C-alpha positions in Angstrom: 33.5 7.3 1.7 35.1 8.8 5.0 34.6 6.6 7.6 33.3 3.5 6.1 35.2 0.2 7.4 34.3 -1.4 4.0 31.7 -4.0 5.7 29.5 -4.1 2.7 27.3 -1.1 4.0 25.3 0.2 1.0 24.8 4.0 0.7 22.4 6.4 -1.5 22.6 9.8 -2.9 19.4 11.5 -3.4 19.3 15.1 -5.4 15.4 15.7 -4.7 15.6 19.4 -3.5 12.1 18.4 -1.0 14.9 16.2 0.9 17.1 18.9 1.7 16.4 20.3 5.2 16.8 24.0 5.1 19.0 24.5 8.1 22.3 24.3 9.5 23.2 20.8 10.5 23.6 20.0 14.1 27.1 19.6 15.4 27.9 15.4 15.8 28.0 14.3 19.2 31.4 12.9 20.4 31.3 9.2 22.2 34.8 8.7 23.3 35.9 4.9 23.2 36.7 3.3 26.5 40.3 1.9 26.6 40.7 -1.9 25.4 42.0 -4.2 28.1 44.5 -6.6 25.6 46.3 -9.8 26.5 49.2 -11.7 24.9 47.6 -14.8 26.3 44.3 -15.9 25.2 42.9 -19.3 26.1 40.2 -21.5 24.9 38.2 -20.3 28.3 38.9 -16.7 27.8 37.0 -17.0 24.4 34.1 -19.1 26.0 33.9 -16.2 28.9 33.9 -13.6 26.4 31.2 -15.1 24.4 29.2 -15.9 27.3 29.6 -12.0 28.7 28.8 -10.7 25.3 25.2 -12.7 25.5 24.6 -11.5 28.6 25.6 -8.1 28.0 23.9 -7.5 24.2 22.1 -4.4 24.8 21.8 -2.9 21.1 18.1 -4.1 20.6 17.0 -2.7 23.7 19.0 0.5 23.4 17.6 1.0 20.1 14.0 0.3 21.1 14.3 2.8 23.7 15.9 5.4 21.7 13.3 5.0 18.8 10.3 5.0 21.5 11.4 8.0 23.5 12.7 10.2 20.2 9.3 9.7 18.7 7.4 10.9 22.0 9.5 13.7 23.1 12.8 14.6 20.7 16.2 12.9 19.0 18.1 16.1 21.6 16.2 15.7 24.4 18.2 14.7 27.4 16.9 11.3 27.6 17.8 10.5 24.2 21.3 12.1 24.3 21.9 9.8 27.5 20.4 6.5 25.6 22.6 7.7 22.2 25.8 7.5 24.6 24.9 4.1 25.8 24.2 2.9 22.5 27.9 3.7 21.3 29.1 1.6 24.1 26.4 -1.1 23.4 27.9 -1.1 19.3 31.5 -1.2 20.6 30.8 -4.3 23.2 32.6 -6.9 20.9 35.7 -4.9 20.2 36.1 -3.1 24.1 34.2 -5.5 26.3 32.6 -2.4 28.0 29.1 -2.0 28.0 26.0 0.1 29.6 22.4 -1.0 30.6 19.3 1.2 30.8 18.4 2.8 33.4 14.9 1.9 35.0 13.6 5.8 33.9 15.3 5.2 30.5 12.7 2.2 29.9 9.9 3.2 28.2 6.3 2.8 29.2 4.5 3.4 26.5 5.2 2.9 22.6 4.1 4.8 19.3 1.9 2.5 17.3 4.5 1.7 14.4 6.6 -0.2 16.6 3.5 -2.6 17.1 4.1 -3.6 20.6 0.7 -5.0 21.2 1.4 -6.1 24.5 2.3 -2.7 25.8 0.7 0.7 26.2 0.7 2.4 22.7 -0.5 5.6 21.1 -1.0 7.1 17.8 2.5 8.4 16.5 2.1 11.8 15.1 5.5 11.7 13.3 6.4 10.8 9.7 6.8 6.8 10.7 3.6 6.9 12.4 1.8 8.5 9.6 3.5 5.9 7.1 2.4 3.2 9.3 -0.9 4.0 9.5 -1.2 4.5 5.7 0.5 0.9 4.9 -1.5 -0.7 8.1 -4.9 0.7 6.6 -3.9 -0.4 2.9 -2.6 -3.9 4.1 -5.6 -4.8 6.6 -8.5 -3.2 3.9 -6.8 -5.8 1.3 -5.9 -8.5 3.0 -8.8 -10.8 1.8 -7.9 -9.3 -2.0 -6.7 -11.7 -4.3 -4.1 -10.8 -7.1 -5.4 -13.9 -9.6 -6.1 -12.7 -12.8 -9.8 -12.0 -13.3 -12.0 -11.0 -16.7 -8.7 -11.2 -18.7 -9.2 -9.8 -21.9 -7.6 -10.0 -25.6 -6.3 -6.6 -27.5 -7.8 -7.6 -30.7 -5.1 -5.4 -32.3 -2.5 -8.4 -31.2 -4.2 -10.9 -33.3 -2.1 -10.9 -36.5 -3.5 -12.8 -39.7 -2.4 -16.2 -40.0 -1.5 -16.5 -36.1 -3.8 -20.1 -36.5 -0.7 -21.7 -38.4 1.3 -21.5 -35.3 -1.3 -22.3 -32.7 -0.2 -26.0 -31.5 3.5 -24.8 -31.7 2.5 -21.9 -29.4 0.6 -24.3 -26.8 3.6 -26.3 -26.5 5.9 -23.7 -26.0 3.5 -21.6 -23.5 2.7 -25.0 -21.6 6.7 -25.6 -21.2 7.4 -21.7 -20.0 4.4 -21.9 -17.4 6.0 -25.2 -16.1 9.3 -23.7 -15.6 7.7 -20.5 -13.9 5.6 -22.6 -11.6 8.9 -24.5 -10.5 10.7 -21.2 -9.8 7.8 -19.6 -7.7 7.4 -22.9 -5.8 10.8 -23.1 -5.1 10.8 -20.0 -3.0 7.0 -19.6 -1.9 6.0 -17.0 -4.2 2.5 -16.4 -4.7 2.3 -14.8 -8.1 4.1 -13.7 -11.2 3.2 -10.4 -10.8 5.8 -10.6 -7.2 8.4 -11.7 -9.5 8.6 -8.9 -11.7 7.6 -6.1 -9.0 9.9 -7.5 -6.4 7.4 -7.1 -3.8 7.0 -10.6 -2.4 4.1 -11.0 -0.3 4.6 -14.2 1.4 8.3 -16.1 1.0 8.7 -19.8 1.6 9.3 -19.7 5.7 13.0 -20.5 5.1 13.4 -16.9 3.8 12.2 -14.6 6.4 15.3 -12.2 7.2 15.6 -9.3 5.5 19.1 -10.1 4.0 17.4 -13.4 2.7 14.5 -11.0 0.9 17.1 -8.9 -0.8 19.2 -12.0 -2.1 15.8 -13.7 -3.4 15.0 -10.8 -5.4 18.2 -10.9 -7.3 18.6 -14.5 -7.7 14.9 -14.7 -9.1 15.4 -11.8 -11.4 18.4 -13.9 -12.7 16.4 -16.6 -13.3 13.5 -14.7 -15.0 16.1 -13.3 -17.3 17.6 -16.4 -18.4 13.9 -18.2 -18.8 13.1 -15.3 -20.7 16.0 -15.3 -22.8 16.1 -19.0 -23.4 12.1 -18.8 -24.8 13.1 -15.5 -27.2 16.0 -18.2 -28.5 13.9 -20.6 -29.1 11.2 -18.7 -30.7 13.7 -17.6 -33.4 15.4 -20.7 -33.9 13.3 -21.9 -37.1 14.0 -18.7 -38.7 17.8 -19.2 -38.5 18.0 -20.3 -42.1 15.1 -18.9 -43.5 15.6 -17.9 -47.4 12.6 -15.3 -48.1 13.1 -12.3 -45.6 10.0 -10.6 -46.5 8.2 -13.9 -45.7 10.1 -14.6 -42.8 9.0 -11.1 -41.3 5.5 -12.0 -41.7 5.8 -15.7 -40.1 7.6 -14.2 -37.1 4.6 -11.6 -36.5 2.0 -14.8 -36.9 4.3 -16.8 -34.4 4.5 -14.0 -31.8 0.5 -13.5 -32.3 0.1 -17.2 -31.7 2.0 -17.1 -28.6 -0.3 -13.8 -27.4 -3.9 -15.3 -28.5 -3.4 -18.9 -26.7 -2.1 -17.4 -23.4 -5.2 -14.3 -23.6 -7.8 -16.8 -24.8 -7.7 -18.7 -21.4 -10.0 -17.2 -18.8 -8.7 -19.2 -16.3 -4.8 -18.0 -17.1 -2.7 -18.4 -13.8 0.2 -16.8 -15.9 0.2 -14.1 -18.6 4.1 -13.3 -18.9 4.8 -15.6 -21.6 4.0 -13.8 -24.9 5.8 -10.8 -23.4 9.3 -12.6 -23.8 8.7 -11.5 -27.3 7.2 -8.5 -26.8 8.9 -6.3 -29.7 7.2 -8.3 -32.4 4.0 -7.8 -30.5 5.0 -4.2 -30.1 5.3 -4.2 -34.2 2.1 -5.8 -34.5 0.1 -2.8 -32.6 2.0 -0.5 -34.6 0.9 -2.0 -37.8 -2.8 -1.6 -36.3 -2.6 1.8 -34.9 0.4 3.6 -36.3 2.0 6.1 -34.1 -1.6 7.0 -32.2 -0.9 7.2 -28.5 -2.9 5.4 -26.1 -4.7 8.0 -24.1 -5.6 6.3 -21.2 -4.4 3.0 -19.3 -6.8 0.0 -20.0 -8.2 0.2 -16.7 -9.1 3.9 -16.7 -11.0 3.0 -20.0 -12.7 0.2 -18.3 -14.0 2.5 -15.6 -15.3 5.1 -17.7 -17.4 2.2 -19.4 -18.6 1.3 -16.1 -19.6 5.0 -15.5 -21.3 5.1 -18.7 -23.3 2.1 -18.0 -24.5 3.4 -14.6 -25.2 6.5 -16.0 -27.4 5.2 -18.8 -29.1 2.9 -15.9 -29.7 5.9 -13.7 -27.8 4.5 -11.0 -25.7 7.3 -10.3 -26.8 10.0 -7.8 -27.7 13.4 -8.6 -26.2 16.4 -6.6 -28.0 18.8 -4.7 -27.6 22.4 -6.8 -25.0 24.5 -5.7 -23.8 28.1 -6.8 -20.3 27.0 -6.6 -20.4 25.4 -10.1 -20.7 29.2 -11.4 -17.6 30.0 -10.5 -15.8 28.0 -13.1 -15.5 27.8 -17.0 -15.1 24.0 -18.3 -12.2 23.4 -20.7 -13.6 20.0 -21.6 -17.3 18.9 -21.8 -19.5 20.2 -18.5 -20.8 16.4 -18.8 -17.4 14.7 -17.8 -16.6 16.8 -14.9 -20.3 16.4 -13.5 -20.2 12.9 -14.0 -17.1 12.1 -12.0 -18.8 14.0 -9.2 -21.5 11.9 -9.4 -19.4 8.5 -8.8 -17.7 10.3 -6.3 -21.0 11.0 -4.8 -21.7 7.4 -4.7 -18.5 6.8 -3.2 -18.8 9.3 -0.6 -22.5 7.8 0.3 -21.2 4.3 0.4 -18.5 5.5 2.6 -20.6 6.9 5.1 -18.5 9.9 4.7 -21.4 11.9 2.7 -25.1 12.1 2.4 -26.3 14.1 -0.4 -28.7 16.3 1.5 -26.5 16.6 5.0 -22.8 16.0 5.6 -22.4 13.0 8.2 -18.2 13.2 8.2 -18.1 16.3 6.0 -20.6 18.6 4.6 -21.5 18.3 0.9 -20.4 21.9 0.1 -16.5 21.6 1.6 -16.5 18.1 -0.5 -17.6 19.9 -4.1 -15.2 22.9 -3.4 -12.1 19.9 -2.9 -13.3 18.4 -6.2 -13.4 21.4 -7.9 -10.2 22.4 -6.6 -8.7 19.2 -8.1 -10.4 19.5 -11.2 -9.1 22.9 -11.5 -5.5 21.6 -10.7 -6.1 18.9 -13.1 -6.8 21.5 -16.0 -10.4 20.1 -16.4 -12.0 23.9 -15.1 -10.7 27.0 -14.7 -11.9 30.1 -12.5 -13.7 32.5 -14.2 -11.2 34.9 -13.1 -9.1 33.6 -15.5 -9.1 33.0 -19.2 -10.0 29.6 -20.8 -7.1 28.3 -23.0 -7.7 25.8 -25.7 -6.5 22.1 -24.9 -6.4 19.5 -27.5 -6.0 16.7 -24.8 -8.5 14.2 -24.0 -10.5 14.2 -21.0 -11.8 11.5 -18.7 -14.6 11.3 -16.0 -12.4 8.0 -14.5 -9.1 9.8 -15.0 -10.7 12.7 -12.8 -12.0 10.5 -10.2 -8.2 8.8 -10.0 -7.3 12.6 -9.6 -9.3 13.4 -6.5 -8.3 10.2 -4.7 -4.6 11.0 -5.5 -5.0 14.4 -4.1 -6.7 13.3 -1.0 -4.8 10.7 0.1 -1.8 13.0 0.4 -3.4 15.1 2.5 -2.8 12.6 5.3 0.8 13.7 5.1 0.2 17.5 5.9 -0.4 19.1 9.3 -3.4 21.5 9.2 -1.0 24.6 8.7 0.2 23.2 5.4 -3.3 22.3 4.2 -4.4 25.9 4.7 -1.6 26.8 2.2 -2.6 24.1 -0.1 -6.3 25.2 0.0 -8.1 28.3 0.6 -10.9 27.1 2.3 -11.3 25.2 5.8 -11.5 21.4 5.7 -12.6 19.7 8.7 -12.4 15.7 8.8 -10.0 15.5 6.1 -8.3 12.9 7.8 -11.3 10.6 7.5 -11.9 11.2 3.8 -7.7 10.4 3.2 -7.8 7.4 5.0 -10.9 6.2 2.9 -9.2 7.5 -0.3 -6.2 5.6 0.4 -7.9 2.6 0.4 -9.6 3.1 -2.6 -7.2 4.2 -4.9 -4.9 1.3 -3.9 -7.8 -1.3 -4.4 -8.0 0.0 -7.6 -4.7 -0.5 -8.4 -4.6 -3.7 -7.2 -7.7 -5.5 -8.4 -8.1 -3.2 -11.7 -11.8 -2.1 -10.8 -13.5 0.4 -8.7 -15.5 -1.5 -6.3 -18.6 1.1 -6.1 -19.2 0.6 -10.0 -19.7 -3.3 -9.3 -22.1 -3.4 -6.8 -24.6 -5.7 -8.8 -21.8 -8.1 -9.5 -20.3 -8.3 -6.2 -21.8 -10.6 -3.4 -20.0 -10.2 0.0 -18.1 -13.0 1.2 -19.0 -13.6 4.4 -17.6 -15.3 7.7 -14.0 -13.8 6.9 -12.0 -14.1 10.1 -10.2 -10.9 11.5 -6.8 -10.5 12.5 -7.0 -10.2 16.2 -6.7 -6.6 17.4 -5.4 -5.2 21.1 -7.0 -2.3 22.7 -6.1 -1.2 26.3 -7.7 -2.5 29.4 -8.2 0.9 30.8 -11.1 1.9 28.5 -13.4 -0.1 30.8 -14.0 1.2 34.4 -13.0 -1.7 36.4 -9.8 -4.1 36.2 -10.3 -7.0 36.5 -13.4 -6.5 33.8 -16.6 -7.8 34.7 -17.9 -10.4 32.4 -21.1 -8.3 32.0 -18.9 -5.1 30.7 -17.4 -7.4 28.2 -20.5 -8.8 27.0 -22.3 -5.3 26.7 -19.3 -4.6 24.4 -19.3 -7.1 22.1 -23.2 -6.4 21.8 -22.3 -2.8 21.0 -19.7 -3.6 18.4 -21.6 -6.2 16.9 -24.4 -4.0 16.5 -22.9 -1.1 15.0 -20.2 -2.9 12.6 -23.1 -5.4 11.6 -20.3 -8.1 12.1 -21.5 -11.7 12.4 -19.7 -12.5 15.9 -17.2 -10.2 18.0 -15.7 -11.6 20.8 -13.8 -10.1 23.9 -10.7 -11.7 25.9 -9.0 -9.8 28.7 -5.6 -10.5 29.2 -4.5 -9.4 32.5 -0.8 -10.0 32.4 -0.4 -7.3 29.6 -3.4 -5.0 30.4 -4.8 -5.7 27.4 -8.1 -7.0 25.8 -7.6 -9.0 22.4 -10.8 -8.3 20.1 -11.4 -11.1 17.4 -14.4 -11.3 15.1 -15.7 -12.9 11.9 -18.2 -10.9 9.1 -18.2 -9.5 5.8 -15.3 -7.0 4.3 -17.4 -4.2 4.9 -18.5 -5.2 8.3 -15.0 -5.9 9.3 -13.7 -2.7 7.8 -16.2 -0.6 10.2 -15.2 -2.6 13.1 -11.7 -1.9 12.8 -12.3 1.9 12.4 -14.4 1.7 15.6 -11.5 0.5 17.6 -8.9 2.7 16.1 -11.0 5.6 18.0 -9.6 7.4 21.0 -10.2 5.8 24.5 -13.0 8.2 25.4 -15.0 7.2 22.4 -14.7 3.5 23.1 -15.4 4.3 26.8 -18.9 5.8 26.0 -19.7 3.1 23.1 -19.0 0.3 25.5 -20.9 1.9 28.6 -24.4 3.4 26.9 -24.1 1.0 23.7 -24.6 3.9 21.6 -22.6 5.4 18.7 -21.0 8.8 20.4 -21.0 11.6 18.3 -17.7 12.7 16.5 
C-alpha cells in the first residue's frame, strides 16, 4: 500500500455503500519536514541528551487531545484545527528530526466533549457521532454494571436426550470434569471472568498484567488458539474408543449415546459454571437433533420462545395493562392473528409505564397516541399489519408477540443516532422526546440480550438488591449559586436527589481545585438509574432542582 513504512499497520477495506461519502475528497494538506541536522560523530552524551530532550518535548498526546476537542466543538477544517494538525506533524516526526512544536495558550481546550471523559475539566455532550456512540455505550455499561453473566435457569433440550445415554454417564462425568478443570485454569491465567468472553472475544476485566490495548489483542489470539487445541483434544478423546470398532451400525448408535451423555451431564447441573463442554462434539449433537425434528426449521430463538411463554402467563393472570381505545387501529388490517399484535402492544405499555415514559391515560414523556403510532409503524415494517390502503398478502411465516416487542426496541434504539431532519424522513408523524424513549430502549434491548429475559415480565420473582454503590459522577460547581459552595446548599441538593430518586443515600462533595462536585450514592438498581438520569440533565434543570427541591418541568 502506498505510503506504508511496513511497520505493522493494519488496514481494513469496507465496501458498504452507507460508509461512502457522496462528495469530492478534500485536498490533502502538505506538511513539509524540517531539515535534519546530522553529525558523523555521535557520543554517549549525545544519545543521553537526545533521550532527555525527547521526553521533555514529547507533545503527541497533548496535541492529539487538543485537536480532537477542537474538532468536535468546531470542525476539522477550522483554522485552529489546521494549525494544530501542522504541529501534530512536527510532534510525530520529532524522534527523526529533533524539531518540535508546542501548543499556544489559546490552542489548549478549556472544555472537552463527554466522550473524552475529562471529568476533572468542564465537559459538554458532544453532538457528533463519537458522542452519540459514547453515550449509548455508557448507558448500557452503567445500567448493566450489576448484571451477572453467570448461567441462570439452565434448561435441557429434551430432543438431545438419546436412548441409552446412561451407558456413558460415568465416562461423561470424568471427561466433563477434566475439560472444566483445564478451561478454569485457562481463564484464571488471564483473569477472564466467564467462558462466554472466550468465545466472543469481549473481555470485561483481564488480569492487571494485560491492560494495554495490544495486550488484549494478543490475548484474544492466544486464548482462541488454546480453546481450539482443548476442543480438538476432547474431540479426539471422544472418538478414541471407536477407532477399532467392528460393527459400523452399532458404532453410530454408540457415538450418539456418548455425545448425548456429554450433553445431559452438563445441562442437568443447575449450578453449572461452564456449558461449552458438550459442544466440542457439536456435529453429533446436531445429528441427534435432526433425528428428532427432521428438517423442521427453528422459528424463533429459545429466549424469544421463553419470553412468549412469560407474556401468555401474564395475560392469563390479567397483569398486562389494557390500552385505551384509539381509532388508529382501524387504519390497518392484520397479516397475522390480531391478538398477537395487541398482546405485544400491551407488553410495551407495561414496559413504558414501568420506565415512567408513559401513563396509560396521559403522557408523561410521550403522548399515548404517538407511542401507539410508533408501534404501528414498526408492526407494519415488520409485516405484522398492513395499511388498509394496501392489499393484504398471504404469509406463511410464524408470528410472535415477543419478537414484535424486540422489533420495537431495535427500531427505537436506532433513533438516537439520527437527527430530527432524518427522523422526519423516516416517520411521517412528529415524535417528541424520542431521545428518552430510545435511551430506555437501548437498555431494555441489551439487558434482554445479556440476561436472556425481559425484567418487566419477572416483577413477581424479582426482589431488588439494596445497598448497591454507584460509581461516583462529577457535576460542575457552577450549577450552584456560590463558589465555594455553602454546606447548606450541598445538603439541600442531597435531600432533593435522595427524595426524588428514592436512593438510600446520596452524598455531594466539592472539589475546589477542579471546580467539580463529586456525587456518590447507595441504593437499588432502579433508584440509581433514576439518579443518574437526573445528573445527566442540563445545568438549568439541575440548578432549579437544587434550589427549589422540586422536579422541574421537562
